[in-house]
C-alpha positions, 0 to 999 in steps of 0.5 A: 549433535541435537539441534537446539529447539528455536525459541518462540519470539513473540516480538519477532513474529509480530515484526514478521507481519510487517506492521509498519506497512499496515498503513497502506491498507487505509486506502479500503477506507477511500470509498467510505469517505468519497461515496459519503457512507461515513455517516452510517455506522454499519459502513464503518463496521464493514470497512474496518472488517474489510481493512483487517482482512486485507491486513491479514492477506498483505501480512500473508504475502510479506511472510511468503516473500520473506520465506522465499527470499530468506537467503538473498535477504540474509546478504542484503544490507537492510533486509538481513535484519528481518525476522526470518533472515536473522533467524529469529523465526524459523520457517516452520514458525512462519508457515504456522503464522501464515496458516493462522492468518489465513484462518482469521482473513477467511473468518473475516470475509464471511460477513462481507459481500462475496465480491471481497473474497474474489478481491483478496484472492486476486491480490494473493494470486497476483503476488504469488506470480509477482514472487515467482515471475513478474518481479523480474520484468521491469515496469510490470513489477511496479505496475502489479504493486500499484494494482495491489493499491487499486484492489484495496479501493475496490475492496472498500467499495465492495464492503459497503456495497458502493460503486467506486469512481474509475477516476479514483481508481486510476489516481490511486494506480498513479499514485502507487506507480509514482512511489513504485518508481520512487523506490526503484530510483532510491535503490540505485541511487542510495542503496546502490544493491540489487534490491529487486530482480529487475534492477538491471533494466532500470536506470536513474534517467529512465526512472526520473521521467517515470517519477515525473509522468505518474506524479503529474498523472496522480495529481490530474486525475485526482483534480478530474475526480474532485471536479467530478464530485463537485458537479455531483455535489453542486459545490466547488468546495472539494476541489480546494482539497487539491492543494493538500495533494499538491504539497504532499506529492511535492514534499514527496519529490523533495525527499526523492531528489534532495533528502535521498529517502524516497525509498519507504513512504511509510517511513516518511509518513511516521517520521515527518510532522509536516508530511503527517499534518498535511495528511490529517489537514487533507482528511479533516477538510475533505470530511468537513466538506462532504459531511456539510454538503450531504 
């Protein structure tokens, strides 16, 4: 019997890129705002190119992970709906898409400083290590994911050739670890299924403490960073943006412990008007303050 050829499904191919996760690449723009470079048109162009390159890199990683985990995904209550697991896209089509994205990524970074190439290479390498090994090591699995966010911030800094404050990097790292441990907490309590290879190495009591520590650390490092910026700008106005960060963190804690929806921050971002409004107010107040003082 001749096998029927798989039809090309553009919608499924697009969903395979996980566009709902692209919002994470917004961290690339952090140096543009905090380094006071948003008044220069060329900086915006470079930042958008860097963000596009990181979107390509992250989608390459997502597709590769889906290829490697396709069998496990087909028996998972949620991941079975992914295009590869649902057989809406073939493995061959997935590899072709990856090759196309590699071409787009390489073309984008050709106009950026060479350090951005190294950042993307490091990001892809660490995710390959994660897929084959590090996702099985508790704590390191979350740390590797968090490092991906720090690399996004560094990417933005190198793209516009400005130094990135260590406090901004640490705040990003702590925030990403907070979200990562919240996801593990959600997997255990809500799904009650081994969503990660390290599932058995965590328990709710342990994760509860890790969430508290990283939540507090992300807030304090942002506070320290704003104080550092206030001294640099000779104005305390930027410190007041801490209010929005406090609300955002505590609102997310509410989702973790009360609404039981702390496993997917992008879903909360897309569906909670209060959360979105808080982020918008934070960005508006931040840019308004920085543009006034420079």
